[in-house]
VOPAGU-2260 file (C-alpha; in pm, 1 decimal, decimal comma):
REM VOPAGU-2260
SITE   aa  ch    i         X         Y         Z
SITE  MET   A    0    8387,2   -3371,6    1836,5
SITE  HIS   A    1    8667,8   -3623,0    2032,5
SITE  LEU   A    2    8629,1   -4051,7    1961,5
SITE  TYR   A    3    8729,1   -4339,6    2195,3
SITE  LEU   A    4    8757,5   -4662,4    2084,7
SITE  VAL   A    5    8833,2   -4857,0    2334,9
SITE  GLN   A    6    8828,4   -5264,3    2276,1
SITE  HIS   A    7    8745,6   -5413,5    2592,6
SITE  ALA   A    8    8922,8   -5566,5    2830,1
SITE  GLU   A    9    9067,8   -6005,5    2838,5
SITE  ALA   A   10    8787,6   -6193,0    2819,2
SITE  LYS   A   11    8804,3   -6596,5    2993,7
SITE  LYS   A   12    8767,3   -6835,7    2685,5
SITE  LYS   A   13    8454,7   -6945,8    2446,7
SITE  GLU   A   14    8573,1   -7303,1    2628,2
SITE  GLU   A   15    8561,5   -7192,3    3005,2
SITE  ASP   A   16    8289,9   -6925,4    3031,9
SITE  PRO   A   17    7975,4   -6973,4    2692,6
SITE  LEU   A   18    7932,9   -6627,1    2779,6
SITE  ARG   A   19    8314,6   -6460,9    2793,3
SITE  MET   A   20    8256,0   -6221,5    3089,4
SITE  LEU   A   21    8635,1   -6016,8    3270,4
SITE  THR   A   22    8919,0   -6193,1    3346,3
SITE  ASP   A   23    8990,8   -6114,1    3728,1
SITE  LYS   A   24    9303,0   -5968,5    3442,8
SITE  GLY   A   25    9145,6   -5798,7    3194,4
SITE  THR   A   26    8845,1   -5641,9    3507,6
SITE  GLN   A   27    9185,8   -5434,3    3654,4
SITE  ASP   A   28    9272,9   -5399,4    3311,8
SITE  ILE   A   29    9017,8   -5165,5    3252,1
SITE  LYS   A   30    9023,8   -5056,8    3644,1
SITE  LYS   A   31    9389,5   -4953,4    3556,5
SITE  VAL   A   32    9248,0   -4743,3    3231,7
SITE  ALA   A   33    8898,1   -4561,4    3364,7
SITE  SER   A   34    9074,2   -4451,9    3684,9
SITE  TYR   A   35    9406,1   -4285,8    3430,1
SITE  VAL   A   36    9114,4   -4147,6    3227,9
SITE  ALA   A   37    8819,8   -3982,9    3560,3
SITE  LYS   A   38    9164,7   -3744,6    3614,7
SITE  LEU   A   39    9057,9   -3643,3    3225,6
SITE  ASN   A   40    8761,3   -3515,6    3322,9
SITE  LEU   A   41    8593,3   -3628,4    2943,0
SITE  LYS   A   42    8289,9   -3544,3    2890,8
SITE  VAL   A   43    8076,3   -3770,7    2630,1
SITE  SER   A   44    7759,3   -3790,3    2593,1
SITE  ASN   A   45    7686,5   -4219,7    2561,2
SITE  ILE   A   46    7894,0   -4572,7    2531,6
SITE  TYR   A   47    7795,8   -4771,6    2280,9
SITE  HIS   A   48    7850,5   -5145,3    2288,1
SITE  SER   A   49    7803,4   -5430,7    2109,9
SITE  GLY   A   50    7575,4   -5622,8    2367,6
SITE  LYS   A   51    7869,2   -5878,3    2414,8
SITE  THR   A   52    7881,7   -5942,4    2776,4
SITE  ARG   A   53    8266,6   -5857,1    2759,6
SITE  ALA   A   54    8142,8   -5536,9    2612,0
SITE  LEU   A   55    7864,8   -5502,9    2874,0
SITE  GLN   A   56    8142,4   -5469,7    3151,7
SITE  THR   A   57    8383,1   -5306,9    3012,5
SITE  ALA   A   58    8156,5   -5055,5    2973,5
SITE  GLN   A   59    7997,5   -5029,5    3238,5
SITE  ILE   A   60    8328,2   -5000,6    3419,4
SITE  LEU   A   61    8442,4   -4696,9    3205,0
SITE  HIS   A   62    8064,0   -4561,5    3250,5
SITE  GLU   A   63    8179,2   -4540,8    3674,1
SITE  SER   A   64    8447,1   -4311,8    3525,6
SITE  VAL   A   65    8358,1   -4077,7    3276,2
SITE  ASN   A   66    8087,5   -3807,5    3334,5
SITE  THR   A   67    7817,2   -3914,7    3012,5
SITE  SER   A   68    7469,8   -3797,6    2936,0
SITE  ALA   A   69    7251,7   -4016,8    2851,9
SITE  GLY   A   70    7471,2   -4353,8    2981,2
SITE  ILE   A   71    7560,3   -4692,4    2784,8
SITE  LEU   A   72    7368,8   -4883,7    2472,7
SITE  GLN   A   73    7398,0   -5093,4    2334,3
SITE  THR   A   74    7389,4   -5068,4    1918,2
SITE  ASP   A   75    7388,6   -5298,7    1618,6
SITE  GLY   A   76    7786,2   -5273,3    1377,2
SITE  LEU   A   77    7986,6   -5325,6    1708,1
SITE  SER   A   78    8046,4   -5718,0    1653,5
SITE  PRO   A   79    8390,8   -5847,2    1525,2
SITE  LYS   A   80    8359,9   -5838,9    1188,3
SITE  ASP   A   81    8071,8   -5618,6    1155,6
SITE  GLU   A   82    8166,0   -5344,4     832,3
SITE  PRO   A   83    8322,9   -4996,6    1025,0
SITE  GLY   A   84    8154,8   -4826,5     678,5
SITE  VAL   A   85    7814,4   -4852,9     933,6
SITE  TRP   A   86    8002,6   -4666,7    1188,5
SITE  ALA   A   87    8166,0   -4471,5     967,4
SITE  ASP   A   88    7850,1   -4294,8     792,5
SITE  ARG   A   89    7690,1   -4199,5    1168,1
SITE  LEU   A   90    7919,1   -4045,7    1305,5
SITE  GLY   A   91    7878,2   -3840,2    1039,9
SITE  SER   A   92    7639,7   -3671,5    1190,2
SITE  VAL   A   93    7706,1   -3723,2    1548,0
SITE  LYS   A   94    7797,6   -3383,2    1689,0
SITE  ASP   A   95    7889,7   -3505,8    2077,5
SITE  ASN   A   96    8194,7   -3694,1    2208,8
SITE  ILE   A   97    8078,6   -4109,3    2250,9
SITE  ILE   A   98    8291,9   -4437,6    2386,3
SITE  ILE   A   99    8207,2   -4694,4    2172,5
SITE  VAL   A  100    8333,2   -5064,0    2323,9
SITE  GLY   A  101    8382,9   -5274,8    2084,5
SITE  HIS   A  102    8595,8   -5614,0    1939,5
SITE  LEU   A  103    8855,3   -5624,8    1622,1
SITE  PRO   A  104    8872,3   -5598,9    1426,4
SITE  HIS   A  105    8577,3   -5414,2    1386,1
SITE  LEU   A  106    8796,4   -5153,4    1622,7
SITE  SER   A  107    9100,4   -5148,4    1443,7
SITE  LYS   A  108    8955,8   -5076,1    1074,8
SITE  LEU   A  109    8758,6   -4815,7    1207,9
SITE  ALA   A  110    9019,6   -4601,3    1291,8
SITE  SER   A  111    9201,9   -4711,1     960,1
SITE  LEU   A  112    8892,8   -4563,9     785,9
SITE  LEU   A  113    8805,4   -4282,6     990,0
SITE  VAL   A  114    9165,3   -4146,9     994,6
SITE  ALA   A  115    9308,9   -4288,5     628,5
SITE  GLY   A  116    9006,8   -4374,5     370,4
SITE  ASP   A  117    9076,9   -4737,8     386,6
SITE  GLU   A  118    9043,6   -4897,3     644,5
SITE  GLY   A  119    9310,4   -5234,4     523,0
SITE  LYS   A  120    9609,6   -4982,5     596,9
SITE  ASP   A  121    9610,2   -5136,8     996,8
SITE  ILE   A  122    9679,7   -4758,6    1054,6
SITE  VAL   A  123    9638,0   -4828,3    1493,8
SITE  ASN   A  124    9778,7   -5169,0    1706,8
SITE  VAL   A  125    9399,2   -5126,2    1954,4
SITE  GLN   A  126    9479,1   -5351,4    2260,0
SITE  MET   A  127    9231,4   -5503,9    2453,4
SITE  ALA   A  128    9125,2   -5219,2    2736,1
SITE  SER   A  129    9292,3   -4932,3    2495,2
SITE  ILE   A  130    9111,5   -4641,4    2436,4
SITE  VAL   A  131    9214,3   -4491,3    2119,3
SITE  CYS   A  132    9072,8   -4082,4    2041,5
SITE  LEU   A  133    9033,2   -3956,6    1763,9
SITE  ARG   A  134    8937,4   -3611,0    1723,9
SITE  ARG   A  135    8737,7   -3474,9    1371,4
SITE  SER   A  136    8784,7   -3137,6    1306,7
SITE  ASP   A  137    8543,3   -2860,1    1166,1
SITE  ASP   A  138    8633,9   -2988,8     805,3
SITE  GLY   A  139    8559,3   -3335,9     879,7
SITE  HIS   A  140    8889,5   -3490,8     864,1
SITE  TRP   A  141    8967,7   -3731,1    1143,9
SITE  ALA   A  142    9345,0   -3739,5    1288,4
SITE  ILE   A  143    9441,1   -3937,7    1597,0
SITE  ASP   A  144    9503,2   -3779,4    1949,0
SITE  TRP   A  145    9603,1   -4038,9    2206,0
SITE  MET   A  146    9619,6   -4345,8    2295,8
SITE  LEU   A  147    9580,6   -4487,7    2629,7
SITE  THR   A  148    9675,8   -4928,1    2800,3
SITE  PRO   A  149    9632,7   -5029,0    3077,8
SITE  GLU   A  150   10102,7   -5059,0    3126,1
SITE  ILE   A  151   10093,0   -4656,6    3041,8
SITE  CYS   A  152    9821,0   -4581,1    3303,3
């Protein structure tokens, strides 16, 4: 099973836009990453997002380049300060490849909890509009397979 963790692309400041929509740079960054990902022909069941506008917009742009069997779904437990253990537990029963579009520090803590067993380890530097691919082996252990950032796409 592959889990793709995606930090939302750059969003406008709250003072400028209370909805925090993506900036032009953020839109271009995630489109660049999505274009690269399209070449990988990823197959996932769902793209989950936190419900915040910046995460939804990022998920929508990715959805145009990724084969999904069930589409985009808003779900709980993906906000910046949510407990990563909630999703770590949920992932135990997930069999299909999925994408999670969320926020820091949650995504970084989730990756650390899955890979190192400790959310405080800070094992990967998740960046805006980046994708971190984690793979769960048959014995249930997680490892980082790769990471894409807008700068390398």
